[in-house]
Backbone as a ProteinNet text record, in pm:
[ID]
protein_1_A
[PRIMARY]
MKIIPCLCLAVLLLASAAPWVTRADDFKPEPGYLSLFNGHDLTGWGYLTNNFDGKTVSDDGRYSAADGILTVHPRTPRLIQKIWTTREFPMDFNLKLEFRAATNADSGIYIREPQLQCRDYLVAGPYKNLKKYLPQDWNQIEITVTNNVAYCTCNGEVLTNALPVPATGPIGFEGDRGQMEYRHIRLKQLP
[TERTIARY]
-5321.5	-5189.1	-5087.5	-5111.5	-5024.8	-5042.9	-5159.8	-5184.2	-5100.8	-5072.3	-5002.7	-4859.6	-4783.6	-4653.5	-4651.6	-4741.6	-4752.1	-4781.6	-4864.9	-4903.2	-4772.1	-4704	-4583.1	-4485.3	-4463.4	-4371.1	-4403.5	-4536.2	-4579.8	-4560	-4587.2	-4561.2	-4410	-4324.2	-4187.3	-4133.1	-4180	-4144.5	-4189.6	-4310.2	-4355.5	-4268.2	-4241.6	-4159.2	-4017.2	-3967.7	-3830	-3828.3	-3937.2	-3935.6	-3967.9	-4013.4	-4053.5	-3931	-3807.3	-3703.1	-3678.7	-3691.1	-3676.7	-3778.2	-3897.8	-4005.7	-3950	-3888	-3853.7	-3717.7	-3629.9	-3496.6	-3472.3	-3559.7	-3545.4	-3550.3	-3639.9	-3645.9	-3533.2	-3462.2	-3368.1	-3225	-3200	-3069.5	-3005.3	-2888.8	-2809.8	-2676.7	-2653.7	-2529.9	-2403	-2302	-2161	-2133.7	-2042.5	-2002.9	-1952.3	-1992.6	-1948.2	-2041.1	-2128.9	-2223.8	-2360.4	-2412.8	-2548.1	-2642.1	-2751.5	-2852	-2928.4	-2943.4	-3014.7	-3164.7	-3196.9	-3334	-3366.5	-3473.3	-3510.4	-3579.4	-3615.2	-3671.9	-3823.3	-3885.4	-4025.1	-4104.4	-4045	-4116.7	-4017.4	-4066.7	-3980.3	-3923.3	-3919.7	-3868	-3715.1	-3686.3	-3561.3	-3547.2	-3657.2	-3658.9	-3768.3	-3758.7	-3867.6	-3824.4	-3923.5	-3898	-3828.9	-3771.1	-3707.1	-3794.9	-3924.3	-4021.5	-4089.3	-4069.8	-4140.8	-4065.7	-4117.3	-4056.3	-4172.7	-4135.8	-4228.5	-4214	-4172.9	-4147.2	-4276.4	-4257.2	-4371.3	-4462.5	-4444.1	-4524.1	-4458.6	-4538.5	-4489.7	-4489.8	-4563	-4569.3	-4555.1	-4488.5	-4475.7	-4615.2	-4628.3	-4767.7	-4816.9	-4732.5	-4773.8	-4763.1	-4724.1	-4719.8	-4597.9	-4508.3	-4386.9	-4284.8	-4277.3	-4184	-4257.6	-4211.5	-4275.2	-4166.2	-4207.7	-4117.8	-4191	-4126.7	-4194.2	-4092.5	-4087.3	-4014.7	-3858.6	-3808.9	-3669.6	-3635.4	-3727.2	-3697.8	-3762.6	-3683.6	-3729.5	-3760.1	-3885.3	-3922.6	-3949.1	-3898.1	-3929.5	-4029.1	-4152.7	-4253.4	-4258.4	-4280.9	-4289.9	-4409.4	-4397.4	-4505.7	-4533.1	-4658.9	-4704.7	-4804.2	-4771	-4663.2	-4537.8	-4422.9	-4295.6	-4280.4	-4227.3	-4212.8	-4091.8	-3989.1	-3879.6	-3909.3	-3885.7	-3906.6	-3789.4	-3745.3	-3632	-3671.1	-3621.9	-3638.9	-3502.4	-3499.1	-3371.2	-3370.3	-3255.4	-3238.4	-3278.2	-3337.6	-3366.3	-3243.2	-3132.5	-3014	-2904.3	-2813.7	-2697.1	-2575.9	-2468.8	-2356	-2231.4	-2177.8	-2063.4	-1925.3	-1925.3	-1804.2	-1762.1	-1637.1	-1602.1	-1669.9	-1720.7	-1794	-1786	-1829.5	-1842.9	-1990.2	-2048.6	-2198.2	-2208.1	-2288.7	-2303.1	-2460.6	-2498.7	-2640.2	-2643.8	-2765.7	-2788.5	-2915.1	-2912.5	-3022.1	-3061	-3184.6	-3235.7	-3321	-3279.8	-3347.7	-3429.1	-3548.9	-3628.5	-3560.7	-3611.3	-3554.4	-3571.9	-3456.9	-3450.5	-3484.3	-3481.7	-3513.3	-3402.2	-3444.6	-3346.8	-3372	-3275.4	-3277.3	-3144.1	-3116.2	-2993.8	-2982	-2847.5	-2817.4	-2756.2	-2809.5	-2764.7	-2665.4	-2547	-2443	-2422.3	-2496.7	-2492.2	-2544.8	-2592.4	-2646	-2615.2	-2485.3	-2447.7	-2504.9	-2540.8	-2606.4	-2512.6	-2514.5	-2455.6	-2561.3	-2553.2	-2654.3	-2669.6	-2787.8	-2809.7	-2923.3	-2900.4	-2993.4	-2973.6	-3060.4	-3036.8	-2930	-2803.3	-2692.1	-2661.5	-2679.5	-2650.4	-2748.2	-2866.8	-2968.7	-2969.3	-2975.2	-2991.3	-2864.8	-2754.8	-2628.9	-2612	-2520.7	-2409.5	-2293.5	-2307.3	-2187.4	-2229.7	-2231.8	-2283.4	-2175.4	-2052.2	-1946.1	-1918	-2005.8	-1986.3	-1993.5	-1896.6	-1893.4	-1950.9	-1970.8	-2029.1	-2166.6	-2218.9	-2363.5	-2459.7	-2557.9	-2661.4	-2788.7	-2831.7	-2964.3	-3075.5	-3165.6	-3290.2	-3259.7	-3139.3	-3102	-3039.6	-3006.1	-2940.3	-2795.9	-2756.6	-2618.5	-2575.6	-2451	-2406.5	-2333.1	-2378.6	-2308.7	-2229.7	-2103.7	-2024	-1970.7	-1990.7	-1956.8	-1863.1	-1744.1	-1653.5	-1630.6	-1656.7	-1633.7	-1527.1	-1425.7	-1308.9	-1276.1	-1254.6	-1210.4	-1302.2	-1430.6	-1535.9	-1523.9	-1478.7	-1463.2	-1524.3	-1610.5	-1670.2	-1608.9	-1584.7	-1530.8	-1638.5	-1688.7	-1807.1	-1787.2	-1831.1	-1821.8	-1958.6	-1973.9	-2083.6	-2025.1	-2060.2	-2006.3	-1861.3	-1790.2	-1639.1	-1586.2	-1663.1	-1618.4	-1631.7	-1531.9	-1540.1	-1645.8	-1728.1	-1820.4	-1763.6	-1714.4	-1641.7	-1546.1	-1435.4	-1336	-1304.6	-1386.1	-1357.2	-1478.4	-1583.2	-1708.7	-1704.3	-1691.7	-1684.8	-1827.2	-1816.1	-1942.9	-1926.5	-2034.8	-2024.1	-1977.5	-1945.8	-1892.8	-1994.4	-2115.3	-2220.6	-2352	-2436.5	-2566.7	-2618.5	-2748.6	-2808.9	-2772.6	-2826.7	-2823.7	-2963.7	-2974.2	-3103.1	-3115.2	-3238.8	-3261.9	-3362.7	-3336.5	-3424	-3524	-3649.3	-3749.8	-3765.9	-3720.4	-3736.7	-3820.9	-3753.6	-3820.9	-3817.3	-3930.4	-3925.7	-3919.8	-3926.6	-3916.6	-3776.5	-3740.6	-3609.4	-3628.1	-3549.4	-3564.8	-3418.4	-3417.7	-3298.1	-3314.7	-3207.6	-3209.8	-3073.1	-3058.7	-2931.6	-2856.9	-2918.5	-2864.9	-2796.8	-2656.6	-2591.7	-2469.9	-2425.1	-2319.3	-2228.3	-2100.8	-1998	-1915.8	-1901.3	-1816.3	-1670.1	-1588.3	-1449.6	-1369.3	-1258.9	-1171.4	-1107.5
4043.1	4055.3	3959.2	3926.4	3831	3685.8	3654	3521	3484.8	3590.2	3561.2	3522.8	3590.3	3545	3407.8	3375.7	3237.4	3131.4	3167.3	3074.8	3053.4	3162.3	3148.6	3060.6	3082.9	3000.2	2853.5	2825.9	2684	2620.6	2700.7	2646.2	2617.2	2706.5	2695.6	2579.3	2556.1	2434.7	2306.5	2300	2180.1	2156.8	2261.1	2242.9	2195.6	2249.8	2198.7	2059.3	2013.7	1879.9	1766.6	1812.6	1725.7	1635.6	1690.7	1603.5	1486.6	1503.4	1405.1	1286.6	1317.1	1217.2	1114.8	1167.8	1076.8	1016.2	1079.8	1039.8	888.4	838.2	698.7	594.8	630.5	535.9	568.5	674.5	705.5	659.5	580.3	528.4	457.2	494.8	432.5	380.4	246.8	191.9	253.1	240.6	292.3	213.5	265.6	190.7	53.8	-43.2	-185.4	-262	-200.5	-267.3	-294.4	-406.7	-453.6	-443.1	-365.3	-352.8	-485.9	-534	-663.8	-628.9	-503.9	-469.4	-342.6	-346.2	-232.1	-115.7	-137.9	-32.7	-16.9	-86.3	-70.5	-194.3	-320.4	-444.1	-553	-669	-777.7	-867.7	-803.1	-874.5	-919.1	-1045.9	-1100.6	-1163.9	-1172.6	-1222.2	-1316.2	-1417.8	-1509.3	-1608.3	-1694.9	-1799.4	-1906.8	-2016.1	-2114.5	-2181.3	-2186.9	-2254.9	-2160.3	-2033.2	-1938.7	-1815.4	-1719.8	-1581.1	-1478.5	-1357.8	-1249.6	-1144.7	-1179.9	-1084.3	-1001.9	-874	-786.4	-754.5	-826	-808	-707.6	-626.8	-537.7	-603	-709.5	-782.6	-923.2	-1002.1	-1148.5	-1210.1	-1323.8	-1392.1	-1391.3	-1406.9	-1402.4	-1266.5	-1159.3	-1025.6	-1003.8	-1101.1	-1083.1	-979.6	-969.4	-877.3	-789	-668.9	-568	-481.8	-415.1	-321.6	-194.2	-83.8	48.9	158.4	264.5	375.4	350.6	251.2	220.8	129.6	79.6	-0.4	-139.8	-236.8	-374.9	-394.9	-408.8	-417.3	-557.2	-598.9	-725.3	-695.7	-736.1	-704.7	-806.4	-749.9	-844.4	-938.9	-1051.6	-1150.8	-1204.9	-1207.3	-1272	-1384	-1502.4	-1553.4	-1545.8	-1540.5	-1534.4	-1647.6	-1614.6	-1710.8	-1670.7	-1755.1	-1722	-1754	-1659.7	-1670.8	-1612.9	-1677.5	-1641	-1598.6	-1485.3	-1452.1	-1447.7	-1494.6	-1518.2	-1452	-1414.1	-1372.8	-1499.6	-1477.1	-1592.4	-1629.5	-1564.7	-1579.6	-1625.9	-1705.8	-1745.6	-1671.3	-1672.9	-1587.7	-1677.7	-1739.5	-1832.2	-1757.7	-1636.8	-1553.3	-1488.1	-1446.3	-1354	-1225.5	-1162.8	-1042.9	-951.4	-825.6	-735.8	-693.2	-709.6	-676.9	-561.2	-460.8	-347.3	-329.8	-289	-258.4	-176.8	-113.7	-39.8	-110.7	-100.2	-165.2	-70.8	-76.2	-0.7	-97.1	-122.6	-221.1	-146	-190.3	-141.5	-194	-135.6	-179.6	-328.4	-391.5	-539.2	-624	-567.7	-646.7	-746	-857.3	-971.2	-1019.9	-1006.7	-1048.6	-1112.5	-1132.4	-1191.8	-1178.5	-1175.8	-1172.4	-1306.1	-1390	-1515.2	-1486.8	-1544.1	-1531.5	-1671.9	-1703.7	-1833	-1944.2	-1907.6	-2002.2	-1958	-1952.2	-1916.7	-1775.8	-1756.8	-1634.8	-1541.5	-1414.1	-1303.3	-1238.8	-1234.7	-1176.8	-1021.9	-978.8	-833.1	-798.3	-720.2	-688.7	-545.4	-517.3	-399.7	-440.9	-431.3	-490.5	-463.6	-329.7	-294.1	-355.1	-385.7	-451.5	-598.6	-646.3	-786.2	-857.5	-797.9	-857.8	-914.7	-993.3	-1041.8	-939.6	-828.8	-733.9	-611.2	-621.4	-521.2	-402.3	-431.3	-327.5	-240	-243.3	-156.9	-16.2	70.5	205.7	298.9	248.7	334.1	291	190.1	160.2	260.9	292.9	398.1	331.4	321.6	259.4	325	244.7	280.1	376.6	377.6	457.1	374.7	432	348.7	329.7	197.1	157.7	80.9	79	9.6	-119.3	-226.8	-356.2	-372.5	-423	-455.4	-590.4	-674.8	-809.6	-848	-885.4	-925.1	-1075.3	-1144.6	-1288.5	-1314.8	-1382.2	-1419.7	-1560.3	-1647.4	-1792.9	-1858.7	-1828.4	-1890.3	-1851.7	-1735.6	-1684	-1536.7	-1512.4	-1373.2	-1291.5	-1168.9	-1060.9	-964.1	-930.7	-854.2	-733.2	-613.2	-498.9	-434.5	-352.1	-267.5	-121.8	-31	108.1	111	7.7	0.2	-83.2	-120.3	-197.7	-354.6	-429.1	-573.7	-652.4	-723.8	-815.6	-956.5	-997.9	-1126.2	-1117.8	-1187.7	-1179.2	-1317.8	-1411.5	-1554.4	-1641.8	-1586.8	-1679.6	-1760.4	-1893.8	-1985.5	-1984	-1980.3	-1983.9	-2087.2	-2143.2	-2241.3	-2170.3	-2255.9	-2202.2	-2129.5	-2150.4	-2069.1	-2071.1	-1989.9	-1973.3	-1830.5	-1818.5	-1679.9	-1596.1	-1472.7	-1385.2	-1384.2	-1382.9	-1386.3	-1291.8	-1272.3	-1200.6	-1287.8	-1274.2	-1349.3	-1255.8	-1301.7	-1228.3	-1318.1	-1256.4	-1323.7	-1239.9	-1145.6	-1066.5	-919.5	-843.2	-696.1	-653.7	-537.9	-484.9	-448.4	-486.4	-455.9	-398.6	-302	-237.9	-252.9	-274.9	-286.3	-194.3	-135.7	-58.5	-50.6	-1.4	12	-114.4	-224	-357.5	-385	-381.8	-389.5	-479.9	-542.6	-641.9	-615.4	-628	-610.9	-735.8	-794.4	-911.9	-867	-944.8	-920	-998.5	-944.6	-1020.1	-1141.7
-6457.5	-6504.8	-6436.2	-6313.7	-6235	-6293.4	-6348.1	-6393.8	-6520.6	-6613.7	-6729.3	-6699	-6610.8	-6581.8	-6519.7	-6434.6	-6377.1	-6485.2	-6571.2	-6685.6	-6768.5	-6797.5	-6878.3	-6809.9	-6683.1	-6602.3	-6612.9	-6591.5	-6598.4	-6730.9	-6845.2	-6977.7	-6991.3	-6954.5	-6962.1	-6883.5	-6762.2	-6689.4	-6752	-6804.8	-6884.7	-7001.7	-7074.3	-7201.3	-7170.7	-7057.9	-7030.6	-6966.6	-6911.7	-6865.6	-6969.6	-7085.8	-7196.5	-7241.8	-7251.3	-7287.1	-7190.1	-7062.1	-6963.6	-6984.8	-7033.6	-7055.5	-7160	-7273.4	-7382.1	-7369.4	-7281.5	-7275.5	-7231.3	-7151.8	-7112.3	-7227.7	-7326.2	-7446.2	-7550.1	-7543.9	-7638.6	-7613.9	-7517.2	-7484.9	-7612.1	-7629.3	-7739.1	-7685.6	-7705.1	-7643	-7710.9	-7639.3	-7686	-7815.3	-7907.5	-8020.5	-7987.2	-8066.5	-8042	-7954.1	-7886.4	-7791.8	-7855.4	-7832.1	-7872.1	-7765.5	-7786.6	-7686.7	-7668.2	-7552	-7525.2	-7488.8	-7461.1	-7429.1	-7503.4	-7577.4	-7656.6	-7583.9	-7454.6	-7379	-7394.7	-7493.3	-7523.6	-7487.8	-7517.4	-7497.3	-7458.1	-7445.2	-7402.2	-7520.4	-7632.9	-7756.3	-7721.8	-7749	-7730.8	-7588.6	-7505.8	-7377.4	-7361.8	-7279	-7247.8	-7132.6	-7100.3	-7015.2	-7105.6	-7044.8	-7132.9	-7222.8	-7203.1	-7292.8	-7385.1	-7385.3	-7472.3	-7482.1	-7559.4	-7570.3	-7564.5	-7530.3	-7518.2	-7618.9	-7737.5	-7846.8	-7873.9	-7875.1	-7895.2	-7774.2	-7672.5	-7548.7	-7455.3	-7386.3	-7287.9	-7148.6	-7129.8	-7002.8	-7021.4	-6938.9	-6940.9	-6917.3	-6953.9	-6948.4	-6796.9	-6704.1	-6564.4	-6500	-6566.3	-6509.4	-6424.1	-6418	-6339	-6381.9	-6518.9	-6586.6	-6676.2	-6686	-6779	-6832.5	-6948.3	-7015.8	-7042.2	-7001.2	-7033.9	-7004.6	-7085.5	-7061.8	-7041.5	-7112.7	-7105.9	-6987.3	-6912.5	-6793.1	-6791.7	-6767.8	-6756	-6602	-6563.7	-6422.4	-6381.9	-6275.8	-6204.8	-6095.1	-6103.4	-6013.7	-5893.3	-5769.6	-5653.6	-5663	-5601.6	-5609	-5469.1	-5434.6	-5305.4	-5339.8	-5296.2	-5213.7	-5300.5	-5238.2	-5295.8	-5401.1	-5510.9	-5622.9	-5709.5	-5715.9	-5795.6	-5943.6	-6024.7	-6176.5	-6254.1	-6357.5	-6435.6	-6578.8	-6628.3	-6766.7	-6827.9	-6956.9	-7020.7	-7161.7	-7207.6	-7352.2	-7436.3	-7547.3	-7637.2	-7715.8	-7700.2	-7765.3	-7666.8	-7713.9	-7625.3	-7665.2	-7573.8	-7594.6	-7568.4	-7664.9	-7652.8	-7656.7	-7686.5	-7699.9	-7569.5	-7563.7	-7441.3	-7466.1	-7354.5	-7368.7	-7244.4	-7262.1	-7164.6	-7160.1	-7048	-7024.5	-6931.6	-6963.8	-6885.1	-6868.2	-6740.3	-6724.7	-6599.4	-6584.2	-6457.2	-6393	-6260.4	-6182	-6068.3	-6025.4	-5911.2	-5824.8	-5709.8	-5622.8	-5513.9	-5493	-5378.2	-5252.7	-5140.3	-5012	-4989.6	-4966.3	-4938.4	-5060.3	-5180.6	-5297.5	-5324	-5383.6	-5401.3	-5555.1	-5630.4	-5769.6	-5799.4	-5926.3	-5974.8	-6117	-6164.1	-6302.9	-6336.1	-6434.1	-6479	-6590	-6572	-6680.3	-6729	-6844.6	-6904.9	-6809.3	-6694.3	-6598.9	-6456.8	-6414.3	-6277.4	-6249.4	-6124.2	-6080.9	-6004.5	-6041.9	-5963.8	-5893	-5762.7	-5677.7	-5709.9	-5741.7	-5769.6	-5678.8	-5574.1	-5469.6	-5418.4	-5318.7	-5226	-5137.9	-5191.9	-5129.4	-4985.3	-4942.1	-4810.8	-4703.6	-4750.6	-4661.9	-4678.5	-4807.2	-4836.8	-4855.8	-4861.2	-4884.6	-5024.2	-5054.4	-4972	-4958.2	-5045.9	-5050.7	-4969.8	-4842.3	-4752.8	-4727	-4770.1	-4743.5	-4863	-4961.8	-5080.7	-5041.5	-5088.6	-5046.1	-5152.3	-5274.5	-5387.9	-5418.1	-5356.4	-5379.3	-5337.1	-5423.9	-5403.1	-5373.8	-5244	-5215.4	-5284.2	-5346.1	-5409.1	-5522.9	-5583	-5693.9	-5801.7	-5913.8	-6022.5	-5986.9	-6006.6	-5992.9	-6117.2	-6150.6	-6272.7	-6232.6	-6300.9	-6299.5	-6424.1	-6416.9	-6530.8	-6513.7	-6617.8	-6608.5	-6736.5	-6711.1	-6824.1	-6815.7	-6916.7	-6924.4	-7029.9	-6969.2	-7054	-7016.2	-7110.3	-7084.7	-6982.2	-6992.1	-6909	-6760.4	-6738.7	-6603	-6606.5	-6507.6	-6504.7	-6397.2	-6429.6	-6332.8	-6329.8	-6212.8	-6186.9	-6099.2	-6126.9	-6042.7	-6034.1	-5927.3	-5908.4	-5878.6	-5971.5	-5958.1	-5946.8	-6010.2	-6005.5	-5895.7	-5794.7	-5684.6	-5712.4	-5690.7	-5726.3	-5642.3	-5707.5	-5641.2	-5644.7	-5757.9	-5765.7	-5884.2	-5873.7	-5987.2	-6037.4	-6004.9	-6050.9	-6048.8	-6101.4	-6116.9	-6240.5	-6221.5	-6342.8	-6418.2	-6540.5	-6627.1	-6734.3	-6781.8	-6891.9	-7017.1	-7122	-7250.7	-7331.7	-7306.4	-7379.7	-7297.6	-7326.6	-7261.7	-7272	-7226.2	-7238.3	-7114.4	-7119	-7005.5	-6943.5	-6810.7	-6750.6	-6626.2	-6580.3	-6455.3	-6371.7	-6237.3	-6143.9	-6085.9	-6071.3	-5989.8	-5856.6	-5742.1	-5619.5	-5519	-5462.8	-5357.3	-5386	-5377.7	-5394.8	-5544.3	-5564.3	-5696	-5737.8	-5863.6	-5918.7	-6058.3	-6099.4	-6229.8	-6298.6	-6427.6	-6505.8	-6626.8	-6671.8	-6792.3	-6852	-6970.3	-7046.5	-7054.9	-7084.2	-7091.1	-7225.6	-7219	-7347.9	-7340.7	-7445.9	-7450.6	-7567.1	-7543.9	-7649.8	-7654.7	-7775.4	-7791.8	-7784.1	-7711.6	-7693.8	-7794.9	-7840.6	-7943.2	-7879.2
[MASK]
+++++++++++++++++++++++++++++++++++++++++++++++++++++++++++++++++++++++++++++++++++++++++++++++++++++++++++++++++++++++++++++++++++++++++++++++++++++++++++++++++++++++++++++++++++++++++++++++

């Protein structure tokens, strides 16, 4: 008799956990935003000489896509590798994304070419005084580009308010040190 209530509890727990399993793939950007990452594969992304449309892993295994997350995998020996959107963005825009950095991870977000450091900030810097940064948890980066200048925040705290960027170019991510994960990557053209 005691087995049946335990079994029922186990089934109930599994059933209630099921929505969490699919939720990562079901992200829908806010109205007006274009998703730059479909959450399933690397379509729309590649190295400058190729693209990874339909692939879940880059040719060298450095980047992968699964369960709504674009993962930058560590590499030994250390090797810097950059993945880019296959599309360029010449207009003013607002870019939003979330990232999770492993301890001391070092990555970057390329905005038409210039790099915004995206790291385990409190350990790897350069923004060691952030008060809202959540170590080894999801953090939001927001980048607004107007008149070829980027204004960048992490969880609402200013990282830089005057990063000059070229008139056009793709969005990219750097693989440098440690594991980095990105999700909910979306862009809205500004008037």
